[in-house]
MARGURO-985913 format. One record per residue (C-alpha): residue number from 1; x, y, z; residue in three letters. Coordinates in steps of 0.2 Angstrom, whole numbers, plus 5000, padded with zeros to 4 digits. Example, Ala and Ser with C-alpha at 12.3 -4.5 7.8 and 13.67 -1.06 7.14 Angstrom:
<bakols>
 resi    x    y    z resn
    1 5062 4978 5039  ALA
    2 5068 4995 5036  SER
</bakols>
This chain:
<bakols>
 resi    x    y    z resn
    1 4946 4921 5037  MET
    2 4946 4915 5019  ALA
    3 4956 4915 5003  GLU
    4 4951 4927 4989  VAL
    5 4954 4922 4971  ARG
    6 4951 4932 4955  LEU
    7 4951 4922 4939  ASN
    8 4953 4932 4923  HIS
    9 4943 4947 4930  VAL
   10 4940 4961 4918  GLU
   11 4931 4978 4920  LYS
   12 4926 4990 4907  ALA
   13 4916 5006 4908  PHE
   14 4909 5007 4890  GLY
   15 4923 5007 4878  LYS
   16 4936 5011 4892  PHE
   17 4944 4996 4900  THR
   18 4950 4999 4917  VAL
   19 4956 4981 4921  ILE
   20 4960 4971 4906  PRO
   21 4963 4953 4913  ASP
   22 4968 4950 4930  MET
   23 4971 4933 4940  THR
   24 4976 4935 4958  LEU
   25 4976 4925 4974  THR
   26 4975 4933 4991  VAL
   27 4981 4919 5003  PRO
   28 4970 4915 5018  GLU
   29 4975 4926 5033  GLY
   30 4986 4937 5023  SER
   31 4987 4956 5024  PHE
   32 4988 4960 5005  THR
   33 4990 4978 4999  VAL
   34 4985 4984 4982  LEU
   35 4996 4998 4978  VAL
   36 4999 5009 4963  GLY
   37 4997 5027 4956  PRO
   38 4980 5036 4955  SER
   39 4969 5028 4941  GLY
   40 4978 5011 4941  CYS
   41 4962 5002 4945  GLY
   42 4965 4997 4963  LYS
   43 4950 5004 4970  SER
   44 4939 4997 4956  THR
   45 4946 4980 4959  LEU
   46 4942 4981 4978  LEU
   47 4924 4986 4973  ARG
   48 4923 4971 4962  ILE
   49 4928 4960 4976  ILE
   50 4916 4968 4988  SER
   51 4901 4967 4975  GLY
   52 4899 4985 4973  LEU
   53 4905 4984 4955  GLU
   54 4901 4969 4944  MET
   55 4915 4962 4933  PRO
   56 4913 4963 4914  THR
   57 4921 4945 4914  ALA
   58 4929 4933 4925  GLY
   59 4925 4926 4942  GLU
   60 4928 4930 4961  ILE
   61 4929 4916 4973  LEU
   62 4929 4919 4992  ILE
   63 4934 4904 5003  GLY
   64 4932 4893 4987  GLY
   65 4914 4899 4984  GLU
   66 4910 4908 4968  ASP
   67 4902 4924 4973  VAL
   68 4903 4933 4956  THR
   69 4885 4936 4956  LEU
   70 4881 4937 4974  GLU
   71 4876 4953 4983  GLU
   72 4889 4962 4994  PRO
   73 4879 4956 5010  SER
   74 4881 4938 5005  ASN
   75 4900 4938 5002  ARG
   76 4906 4937 5020  GLY
   77 4916 4953 5018  ILE
   78 4916 4970 5027  SER
   79 4923 4986 5019  MET
   80 4930 5002 5027  VAL
   81 4930 5017 5016  PHE
   82 4941 5033 5015  GLN
   83 4927 5043 5023  SER
   84 4921 5036 5040  TYR
   85 4903 5036 5035  ALA
   86 4897 5037 5054  LEU
   87 4880 5043 5059  TYR
   88 4883 5060 5068  PRO
   89 4867 5058 5079  HIS
   90 4872 5041 5086  MET
   91 4884 5036 5099  THR
   92 4900 5026 5096  VAL
   93 4891 5010 5102  ALA
   94 4876 5013 5091  GLN
   95 4887 5016 5076  ASN
   96 4897 5000 5079  ILE
   97 4882 4989 5081  ASP
   98 4871 4998 5068  PHE
   99 4873 4983 5055  GLY
  100 4870 4970 5068  LEU
  101 4853 4979 5073  ARG
  102 4848 4979 5054  LEU
  103 4852 4960 5053  SER
  104 4841 4958 5069  LYS
  105 4856 4950 5079  THR
  106 4850 4947 5097  PRO
  107 4853 4961 5110  ALA
  108 4865 4951 5121  ASP
  109 4875 4945 5106  GLU
  110 4876 4963 5099  ARG
  111 4882 4969 5116  GLU
  112 4895 4956 5117  ARG
  113 4902 4960 5100  ARG
  114 4903 4978 5103  VAL
  115 4912 4976 5119  ALA
  116 4925 4965 5111  GLU
  117 4927 4977 5096  ALA
  118 4929 4992 5109  ALA
  119 4942 4982 5119  ARG
  120 4952 4978 5103  ILE
  121 4952 4996 5097  LEU
  122 4954 5004 5114  ALA
  123 4937 5012 5112  LEU
  124 4929 5007 5129  GLU
  125 4930 5025 5136  ASP
  126 4921 5032 5121  TYR
  127 4906 5021 5118  LEU
  128 4894 5035 5124  ASP
  129 4902 5049 5114  ARG
  130 4896 5055 5097  LYS
  131 4907 5055 5082  PRO
  132 4909 5074 5083  GLY
  133 4918 5072 5100  GLN
  134 4931 5061 5093  LEU
  135 4948 5064 5084  SER
  136 4950 5058 5066  GLY
  137 4960 5042 5072  GLY
  138 4946 5038 5084  GLN
  139 4933 5040 5071  ARG
  140 4942 5028 5060  GLN
  141 4943 5015 5074  ARG
  142 4924 5016 5075  VAL
  143 4922 5013 5057  ALA
  144 4934 4998 5059  ILE
  145 4924 4992 5074  GLY
  146 4908 4992 5064  ARG
  147 4917 4980 5052  SER
  148 4924 4969 5066  ILE
  149 4907 4965 5074  VAL
  150 4901 4958 5058  ARG
  151 4914 4945 5059  GLN
  152 4918 4944 5041  PRO
  153 4928 4932 5031  LYS
  154 4938 4946 5023  VAL
  155 4941 4964 5028  PHE
  156 4942 4977 5014  LEU
  157 4951 4994 5016  PHE
  158 4949 5008 5003  ASP
  159 4963 5021 5008  GLU
  160 4956 5022 5026  PRO
  161 4971 5033 5032  LEU
  162 4971 5046 5018  SER
  163 4961 5059 5028  ASN
  164 4973 5058 5043  LEU
  165 4988 5069 5047  ASP
  166 5005 5061 5046  ALA
  167 5007 5057 5064  ALA
  168 4990 5049 5065  LEU
  169 4993 5039 5049  ARG
  170 5009 5032 5057  THR
  171 4999 5028 5073  GLN
  172 4985 5020 5064  MET
  173 4997 5009 5053  ARG
  174 5004 5001 5069  VAL
  175 4986 4999 5076  GLU
  176 4980 4990 5059  LEU
  177 4995 4979 5060  ALA
  178 4991 4974 5078  GLN
  179 4973 4972 5073  LEU
  180 4978 4960 5059  HIS
  181 4988 4950 5071  GLN
  182 4975 4949 5084  SER
  183 4961 4944 5072  LEU
  184 4971 4933 5061  ASP
  185 4960 4939 5047  ALA
  186 4962 4940 5028  THR
  187 4964 4959 5024  MET
  188 4965 4967 5007  ILE
  189 4970 4985 5008  TYR
  190 4971 4999 4995  VAL
  191 4983 5013 4995  THR
  192 4993 5024 4983  HIS
  193 5006 5026 4997  ASP
  194 5020 5014 4995  GLN
  195 5026 5017 5013  VAL
  196 5010 5011 5020  GLU
  197 5011 4996 5008  ALA
  198 5029 4992 5014  MET
  199 5025 4993 5033  THR
  200 5008 4984 5033  LEU
  201 5009 4971 5020  ALA
  202 5015 4953 5020  ASP
  203 5010 4953 5001  GLN
  204 5010 4968 4990  ILE
  205 5002 4969 4973  VAL
  206 5009 4983 4962  VAL
  207 4997 4989 4949  MET
  208 4999 4999 4934  ASN
  209 4986 5004 4921  LYS
  210 4974 4990 4927  GLY
  211 4988 4976 4926  ARG
  212 4998 4968 4939  ILE
  213 5017 4973 4938  GLU
  214 5023 4961 4952  GLN
  215 5016 4952 4967  VAL
  216 5027 4948 4982  GLY
  217 5033 4951 5000  ALA
  218 5038 4969 5003  PRO
  219 5057 4966 5004  MET
  220 5057 4955 4989  ASP
  221 5049 4969 4978  LEU
  222 5062 4981 4986  TYR
  223 5077 4970 4983  ASP
  224 5072 4963 4967  ARG
  225 5060 4973 4957  PRO
  226 5055 4964 4941  GLU
  227 5051 4980 4931  THR
  228 5057 4997 4930  GLU
  229 5040 5003 4936  PHE
  230 5041 4993 4952  VAL
  231 5059 4999 4954  ALA
  232 5053 5017 4953  GLY
  233 5038 5015 4963  PHE
  234 5043 5005 4978  ILE
  235 5055 5014 4990  GLY
  236 5057 5031 4997  SER
  237 5067 5040 4991  PRO
  238 5064 5030 4975  LYS
  239 5077 5021 4965  MET
  240 5088 5030 4953  ASN
  241 5085 5025 4935  LEU
  242 5096 5031 4921  PHE
  243 5101 5025 4903  PRO
  244 5115 5012 4904  ALA
  245 5124 5020 4890  SER
  246 5127 5035 4901  ALA
  247 5140 5025 4911  ILE
  248 5146 5015 4895  GLY
  249 5137 4999 4898  ARG
  250 5129 4990 4883  ASP
  251 5122 4975 4893  ASP
  252 5106 4984 4897  ALA
  253 5094 4998 4892  ALA
  254 5092 5005 4910  THR
  255 5102 5004 4926  ILE
  256 5095 5006 4943  GLY
  257 5102 5009 4960  ILE
  258 5095 5013 4977  ARG
  259 5100 5030 4985  PRO
  260 5108 5020 5000  GLU
  261 5119 5010 4989  HIS
  262 5129 5025 4983  ILE
  263 5145 5032 4992  ARG
  264 5151 5050 4991  THR
  265 5168 5057 4992  ASP
  266 5176 5074 4989  HIS
  267 5192 5067 4981  GLU
  268 5189 5052 4970  ASN
  269 5175 5041 4964  GLY
  270 5167 5034 4948  ASP
  271 5154 5049 4944  TRP
  272 5158 5067 4947  PRO
  273 5143 5077 4953  ALA
  274 5137 5093 4960  THR
  275 5126 5094 4975  ALA
  276 5109 5103 4972  GLN
  277 5099 5101 4988  VAL
  278 5103 5094 5005  VAL
  279 5089 5087 5017  GLU
  280 5095 5084 5034  THR
  281 5083 5072 5043  LEU
  282 5092 5068 5058  GLY
  283 5096 5049 5056  ALA
  284 5098 5052 5037  ASP
  285 5103 5065 5025  THR
  286 5095 5065 5008  ILE
  287 5106 5072 4995  LEU
  288 5100 5077 4978  TYR
  289 5114 5079 4965  VAL
  290 5117 5081 4946  THR
  291 5130 5068 4940  ALA
  292 5140 5073 4925  ASP
  293 5134 5065 4910  GLY
  294 5121 5055 4919  ILE
  295 5108 5067 4926  GLY
  296 5099 5070 4943  ASP
  297 5101 5057 4956  MET
  298 5097 5054 4975  THR
  299 5109 5048 4988  VAL
  300 5104 5043 5006  ARG
  301 5118 5046 5018  LEU
  302 5119 5042 5037  PRO
  303 5118 5055 5050  GLY
  304 5123 5073 5050  HIS
  305 5133 5076 5034  MET
  306 5141 5093 5031  ARG
  307 5137 5096 5014  LEU
  308 5130 5112 5005  ALA
  309 5122 5115 4988  ALA
  310 5135 5118 4974  GLY
  311 5148 5107 4982  GLU
  312 5158 5096 4970  ARG
  313 5159 5078 4975  LEU
  314 5161 5060 4968  PHE
  315 5149 5046 4968  LEU
  316 5153 5027 4969  THR
  317 5139 5014 4966  PRO
  318 5140 4998 4975  ASP
  319 5142 4986 4960  PRO
  320 5133 4972 4969  GLU
  321 5117 4982 4970  HIS
  322 5115 4988 4952  LEU
  323 5099 4983 4944  HIS
  324 5098 4980 4925  ARG
  325 5083 4982 4914  PHE
  326 5080 4979 4896  GLY
  327 5072 4989 4883  SER
  328 5055 4982 4887  ASP
  329 5057 4988 4905  GLY
  330 5059 4971 4913  ARG
  331 5073 4965 4924  ARG
  332 5088 4956 4916  LEU
  333 5094 4941 4925  THR
  334 5108 4935 4914  SER
</bakols>
Protein backbone atom coordinates (compact mmCIF):
# COMPACT_ATOMS: atom_id res chain seq x y z
CA MET A 1 0.00 0.00 0.00
CA ALA A 2 1.06 3.60 -0.53
CA GLU A 3 -0.02 7.18 -0.03
CA VAL A 4 -1.28 8.99 -3.13
CA ARG A 5 -0.73 12.74 -3.37
CA LEU A 6 -1.95 15.15 -6.01
CA ASN A 7 -0.25 18.54 -6.09
CA HIS A 8 -2.06 21.30 -8.01
CA VAL A 9 -3.31 18.90 -10.67
CA GLU A 10 -5.17 20.45 -13.60
CA LYS A 11 -6.83 18.88 -16.61
CA ALA A 12 -8.18 20.62 -19.69
CA PHE A 13 -9.55 19.23 -22.95
CA GLY A 14 -8.90 22.04 -25.40
CA LYS A 15 -10.48 25.17 -23.97
CA PHE A 16 -12.66 23.20 -21.56
CA THR A 17 -11.16 22.80 -18.08
CA VAL A 18 -12.44 19.69 -16.30
CA ILE A 19 -10.25 19.99 -13.19
CA PRO A 20 -9.10 23.57 -12.47
CA ASP A 21 -6.57 23.06 -9.64
CA MET A 22 -6.67 20.15 -7.23
CA THR A 23 -4.50 19.22 -4.27
CA LEU A 24 -5.44 16.05 -2.42
CA THR A 25 -3.84 13.43 -0.17
CA VAL A 26 -5.11 9.85 -0.07
CA PRO A 27 -3.65 8.34 3.12
CA GLU A 28 -1.80 5.05 2.95
CA GLY A 29 -4.17 2.15 3.62
CA SER A 30 -7.32 4.27 3.38
CA PHE A 31 -10.52 3.52 1.48
CA THR A 32 -11.07 6.89 -0.18
CA VAL A 33 -14.22 7.47 -2.23
CA LEU A 34 -14.52 10.21 -4.85
CA VAL A 35 -18.19 11.10 -5.07
CA GLY A 36 -20.17 13.70 -6.96
CA PRO A 37 -22.74 14.15 -9.74
CA SER A 38 -22.11 13.02 -13.31
CA GLY A 39 -19.64 15.31 -15.07
CA CYS A 40 -17.92 16.54 -11.87
CA GLY A 41 -14.53 15.17 -12.98
CA LYS A 42 -14.17 12.22 -10.59
CA SER A 43 -13.57 9.56 -13.29
CA THR A 44 -11.15 11.89 -15.09
CA LEU A 45 -9.24 12.31 -11.84
CA LEU A 46 -9.05 8.54 -11.38
CA ARG A 47 -7.73 8.14 -14.94
CA ILE A 48 -5.08 10.77 -14.22
CA ILE A 49 -3.96 8.83 -11.13
CA SER A 50 -3.84 5.63 -13.18
CA GLY A 51 -1.86 7.22 -16.02
CA LEU A 52 -4.60 6.69 -18.62
CA GLU A 53 -4.88 10.50 -18.83
CA MET A 54 -2.02 12.97 -18.52
CA PRO A 55 -2.60 16.10 -16.41
CA THR A 56 -2.32 19.49 -18.04
CA ALA A 57 -0.40 20.68 -14.98
CA GLY A 58 0.62 19.46 -11.54
CA GLU A 59 2.18 16.25 -10.25
CA ILE A 60 1.10 12.83 -8.97
CA LEU A 61 3.06 11.05 -6.26
CA ILE A 62 2.49 7.41 -5.28
CA GLY A 63 4.40 6.23 -2.24
CA GLY A 64 6.41 9.46 -2.35
CA GLU A 65 7.58 8.80 -5.91
CA ASP A 66 6.73 11.23 -8.72
CA VAL A 67 4.87 9.15 -11.32
CA THR A 68 3.38 12.04 -13.32
CA LEU A 69 5.11 10.98 -16.54
CA GLU A 70 5.21 7.24 -15.85
CA GLU A 71 3.27 4.68 -17.89
CA PRO A 72 0.33 3.01 -16.08
CA SER A 73 2.24 -0.27 -15.84
CA ASN A 74 5.03 1.45 -13.88
CA ARG A 75 2.85 3.14 -11.26
CA GLY A 76 2.13 0.18 -8.98
CA ILE A 77 -1.62 0.55 -9.47
CA SER A 78 -4.39 -1.75 -10.62
CA MET A 79 -7.75 -0.56 -11.93
CA VAL A 80 -11.20 -2.18 -11.91
CA PHE A 81 -13.59 -0.70 -14.45
CA GLN A 82 -17.37 -0.39 -14.66
CA SER A 83 -17.35 -3.04 -17.40
CA TYR A 84 -15.81 -6.32 -16.29
CA ALA A 85 -13.59 -6.57 -19.41
CA LEU A 86 -13.27 -10.35 -19.09
CA TYR A 87 -12.21 -12.61 -21.95
CA PRO A 88 -15.24 -14.81 -22.69
CA HIS A 89 -13.19 -17.69 -24.15
CA MET A 90 -10.96 -17.98 -21.05
CA THR A 91 -11.75 -19.64 -17.73
CA VAL A 92 -11.94 -17.69 -14.50
CA ALA A 93 -8.43 -18.82 -13.58
CA GLN A 94 -7.06 -17.78 -16.97
CA ASN A 95 -8.74 -14.37 -16.73
CA ILE A 96 -7.31 -13.78 -13.28
CA ASP A 97 -3.74 -14.67 -14.19
CA PHE A 98 -3.76 -13.10 -17.67
CA GLY A 99 -1.68 -10.10 -16.62
CA LEU A 100 0.77 -12.33 -14.78
CA ARG A 101 1.30 -14.40 -17.90
CA LEU A 102 1.97 -11.24 -19.91
CA SER A 103 4.60 -10.20 -17.39
CA LYS A 104 6.15 -13.69 -17.57
CA THR A 105 5.59 -14.46 -13.89
CA PRO A 106 6.72 -18.04 -13.17
CA ALA A 107 3.94 -20.65 -13.36
CA ASP A 108 4.17 -21.73 -9.70
CA GLU A 109 3.96 -18.12 -8.53
CA ARG A 110 0.97 -17.49 -10.82
CA GLU A 111 -0.79 -20.54 -9.44
CA ARG A 112 -0.16 -19.44 -5.86
CA ARG A 113 -1.46 -15.90 -6.43
CA VAL A 114 -4.57 -17.09 -8.31
CA ALA A 115 -5.37 -19.57 -5.54
CA GLU A 116 -5.00 -16.85 -2.89
CA ALA A 117 -7.19 -14.39 -4.83
CA ALA A 118 -9.82 -17.10 -5.38
CA ARG A 119 -9.83 -17.84 -1.65
CA ILE A 120 -10.24 -14.17 -0.71
CA LEU A 121 -13.07 -13.70 -3.23
CA ALA A 122 -14.77 -17.09 -2.68
CA LEU A 123 -14.14 -18.13 -6.29
CA GLU A 124 -12.48 -21.51 -5.66
CA ASP A 125 -15.44 -23.44 -7.08
CA TYR A 126 -15.59 -21.33 -10.26
CA LEU A 127 -12.01 -21.34 -11.51
CA ASP A 128 -12.77 -23.68 -14.43
CA ARG A 129 -15.91 -21.85 -15.54
CA LYS A 130 -16.18 -19.28 -18.35
CA PRO A 131 -17.48 -15.74 -17.62
CA GLY A 132 -20.76 -16.51 -19.40
CA GLN A 133 -21.52 -19.09 -16.71
CA LEU A 134 -21.23 -16.56 -13.89
CA SER A 135 -23.57 -14.02 -12.31
CA GLY A 136 -22.82 -10.32 -12.52
CA GLY A 137 -21.46 -10.27 -8.98
CA GLN A 138 -19.19 -13.24 -9.67
CA ARG A 139 -17.85 -11.61 -12.83
CA GLN A 140 -17.05 -8.48 -10.89
CA ARG A 141 -15.18 -10.60 -8.35
CA VAL A 142 -13.12 -12.10 -11.18
CA ALA A 143 -12.23 -8.57 -12.37
CA ILE A 144 -11.19 -7.70 -8.81
CA GLY A 145 -9.20 -10.94 -8.59
CA ARG A 146 -7.26 -9.92 -11.68
CA SER A 147 -6.24 -6.79 -9.76
CA ILE A 148 -5.38 -8.61 -6.54
CA VAL A 149 -2.86 -10.98 -8.15
CA ARG A 150 -0.85 -8.04 -9.44
CA GLN A 151 -0.21 -7.02 -5.80
CA PRO A 152 -0.47 -3.28 -6.53
CA LYS A 153 0.35 -0.45 -4.17
CA VAL A 154 -3.03 1.16 -4.92
CA PHE A 155 -6.37 -0.23 -6.13
CA LEU A 156 -8.51 2.04 -8.31
CA PHE A 157 -12.25 1.37 -8.80
CA ASP A 158 -14.30 3.24 -11.42
CA GLU A 159 -18.00 2.74 -10.54
CA PRO A 160 -17.55 -1.05 -10.40
CA LEU A 161 -21.04 -1.82 -9.06
CA SER A 162 -23.16 0.32 -11.38
CA ASN A 163 -24.08 -2.61 -13.64
CA LEU A 164 -25.41 -4.73 -10.76
CA ASP A 165 -28.95 -4.87 -9.42
CA ALA A 166 -29.77 -3.39 -6.01
CA ALA A 167 -29.40 -6.64 -4.03
CA LEU A 168 -26.05 -7.48 -5.63
CA ARG A 169 -24.76 -3.94 -5.09
CA THR A 170 -25.49 -4.26 -1.38
CA GLN A 171 -23.75 -7.64 -1.23
CA MET A 172 -20.73 -6.40 -3.17
CA ARG A 173 -20.38 -3.34 -0.92
CA VAL A 174 -19.99 -5.68 2.04
CA GLU A 175 -17.48 -7.81 0.12
CA LEU A 176 -15.43 -4.78 -0.93
CA ALA A 177 -15.30 -3.53 2.67
CA GLN A 178 -14.12 -6.97 3.81
CA LEU A 179 -11.59 -7.07 0.98
CA HIS A 180 -10.12 -3.75 2.09
CA GLN A 181 -9.79 -5.03 5.64
CA SER A 182 -8.16 -8.30 4.60
CA LEU A 183 -5.70 -6.72 2.14
CA ASP A 184 -4.97 -3.62 4.24
CA ALA A 185 -4.61 -1.83 0.89
CA THR A 186 -4.95 1.75 -0.35
CA MET A 187 -8.15 1.96 -2.37
CA ILE A 188 -9.58 4.85 -4.38
CA TYR A 189 -13.17 4.35 -5.46
CA VAL A 190 -15.30 6.49 -7.79
CA THR A 191 -19.09 6.56 -7.57
CA HIS A 192 -22.01 8.95 -8.02
CA ASP A 193 -23.94 6.99 -5.37
CA GLN A 194 -23.56 8.69 -2.01
CA VAL A 195 -24.93 5.60 -0.21
CA GLU A 196 -21.93 3.63 -1.55
CA ALA A 197 -19.67 6.45 -0.43
CA MET A 198 -21.10 6.53 3.10
CA THR A 199 -20.99 2.75 3.60
CA LEU A 200 -17.56 2.04 2.09
CA ALA A 201 -15.30 4.99 2.79
CA ASP A 202 -13.18 6.03 5.69
CA GLN A 203 -12.47 9.21 3.68
CA ILE A 204 -14.93 10.83 1.28
CA VAL A 205 -13.94 13.45 -1.28
CA VAL A 206 -17.02 15.35 -2.49
CA MET A 207 -16.45 16.87 -5.93
CA ASN A 208 -18.44 19.48 -7.82
CA LYS A 209 -17.49 20.93 -11.21
CA GLY A 210 -13.93 19.65 -10.95
CA ARG A 211 -13.31 21.10 -7.51
CA ILE A 212 -13.25 19.59 -4.04
CA GLU A 213 -16.17 20.75 -1.90
CA GLN A 214 -15.15 18.86 1.25
CA VAL A 215 -12.93 15.99 2.41
CA GLY A 216 -13.62 14.02 5.56
CA ALA A 217 -14.95 10.94 7.31
CA PRO A 218 -18.49 9.97 6.26
CA MET A 219 -20.25 11.05 9.46
CA ASP A 220 -18.23 14.28 9.65
CA LEU A 221 -19.63 15.25 6.26
CA TYR A 222 -23.10 14.12 7.27
CA ASP A 223 -23.14 15.95 10.62
CA ARG A 224 -21.24 19.05 9.56
CA PRO A 225 -21.38 19.78 5.82
CA GLU A 226 -19.21 22.76 4.98
CA THR A 227 -21.26 23.86 1.94
CA GLU A 228 -24.85 23.77 0.76
CA PHE A 229 -23.76 21.44 -2.03
CA VAL A 230 -22.40 18.84 0.40
CA ALA A 231 -25.47 19.25 2.62
CA GLY A 232 -27.76 18.48 -0.30
CA PHE A 233 -25.64 15.70 -1.77
CA ILE A 234 -24.68 13.61 1.27
CA GLY A 235 -27.59 11.85 2.93
CA SER A 236 -30.61 9.89 1.73
CA PRO A 237 -33.18 11.38 1.79
CA LYS A 238 -31.21 14.57 1.33
CA MET A 239 -31.15 17.49 3.71
CA ASN A 240 -34.00 19.99 3.52
CA LEU A 241 -32.69 23.40 2.42
CA PHE A 242 -34.80 26.55 2.32
CA PRO A 243 -34.41 30.36 2.55
CA ALA A 244 -33.80 31.51 6.11
CA SER A 245 -36.21 34.39 5.50
CA ALA A 246 -39.06 31.84 5.16
CA ILE A 247 -38.91 31.24 8.93
CA GLY A 248 -38.09 34.83 9.86
CA ARG A 249 -34.35 34.45 10.39
CA ASP A 250 -31.85 37.05 9.30
CA ASP A 251 -28.69 35.35 10.57
CA ALA A 252 -28.22 33.22 7.42
CA ALA A 253 -29.18 32.98 3.76
CA THR A 254 -30.17 29.32 3.85
CA ILE A 255 -31.27 26.94 6.59
CA GLY A 256 -30.82 23.18 6.40
CA ILE A 257 -32.23 20.36 8.47
CA ARG A 258 -32.07 16.58 8.04
CA PRO A 259 -35.39 14.72 7.57
CA GLU A 260 -34.88 12.74 10.81
CA HIS A 261 -34.54 15.95 12.84
CA ILE A 262 -38.15 17.06 12.28
CA ARG A 263 -41.03 15.97 14.54
CA THR A 264 -44.66 15.84 13.42
CA ASP A 265 -47.85 16.51 15.37
CA HIS A 266 -51.49 16.87 14.34
CA GLU A 267 -52.31 19.55 16.93
CA ASN A 268 -49.38 21.95 17.38
CA GLY A 269 -45.89 22.77 16.16
CA ASP A 270 -43.81 25.45 14.48
CA TRP A 271 -44.66 24.94 10.79
CA PRO A 272 -48.13 24.03 9.50
CA ALA A 273 -47.91 21.63 6.56
CA THR A 274 -49.83 19.32 4.25
CA ALA A 275 -48.80 15.72 3.59
CA GLN A 276 -48.29 15.03 -0.11
CA VAL A 277 -46.81 11.51 -0.38
CA VAL A 278 -46.26 8.83 2.27
CA GLU A 279 -43.66 6.08 1.68
CA THR A 280 -43.93 3.22 4.18
CA LEU A 281 -40.61 1.36 4.19
CA GLY A 282 -41.06 -0.84 7.26
CA ALA A 283 -38.52 0.45 9.75
CA ASP A 284 -38.98 4.01 8.44
CA THR A 285 -41.73 6.10 6.93
CA ILE A 286 -40.67 8.87 4.55
CA LEU A 287 -43.12 11.73 4.46
CA TYR A 288 -43.11 14.35 1.70
CA VAL A 289 -44.92 17.53 2.76
CA THR A 290 -45.47 21.11 1.73
CA ALA A 291 -44.86 23.45 4.65
CA ASP A 292 -46.88 26.68 4.56
CA GLY A 293 -44.69 29.59 3.45
CA ILE A 294 -41.57 27.41 3.31
CA GLY A 295 -42.07 24.88 0.54
CA ASP A 296 -41.54 21.17 -0.05
CA MET A 297 -39.82 19.20 2.72
CA THR A 298 -38.99 15.59 3.55
CA VAL A 299 -39.47 14.04 6.99
CA ARG A 300 -38.16 10.67 8.16
CA LEU A 301 -40.41 9.06 10.78
CA PRO A 302 -39.93 5.80 12.68
CA GLY A 303 -41.91 2.64 12.01
CA HIS A 304 -45.49 2.39 10.78
CA MET A 305 -47.03 5.87 10.81
CA ARG A 306 -50.73 6.18 9.98
CA LEU A 307 -50.63 9.14 7.65
CA ALA A 308 -52.33 9.83 4.34
CA ALA A 309 -51.87 12.30 1.51
CA GLY A 310 -53.78 15.52 2.13
CA GLU A 311 -53.60 15.41 5.92
CA ARG A 312 -52.82 18.62 7.77
CA LEU A 313 -50.12 18.47 10.43
CA PHE A 314 -47.46 20.53 12.16
CA LEU A 315 -43.68 20.22 11.87
CA THR A 316 -41.22 21.04 14.65
CA PRO A 317 -37.47 21.15 13.85
CA ASP A 318 -34.85 20.20 16.42
CA PRO A 319 -33.07 23.55 16.98
CA GLU A 320 -29.80 21.80 17.82
CA HIS A 321 -29.68 20.32 14.32
CA LEU A 322 -30.28 23.41 12.21
CA HIS A 323 -27.50 24.14 9.71
CA ARG A 324 -26.90 27.74 8.62
CA PHE A 325 -25.32 28.73 5.31
CA GLY A 326 -24.33 32.16 4.03
CA SER A 327 -25.04 33.77 0.67
CA ASP A 328 -21.84 32.21 -0.69
CA GLY A 329 -23.19 28.73 0.10
CA ARG A 330 -20.66 28.08 2.85
CA ARG A 331 -21.40 27.01 6.40
CA LEU A 332 -21.73 29.75 9.03
CA THR A 333 -20.04 28.98 12.33
CA SER A 334 -20.78 32.05 14.42
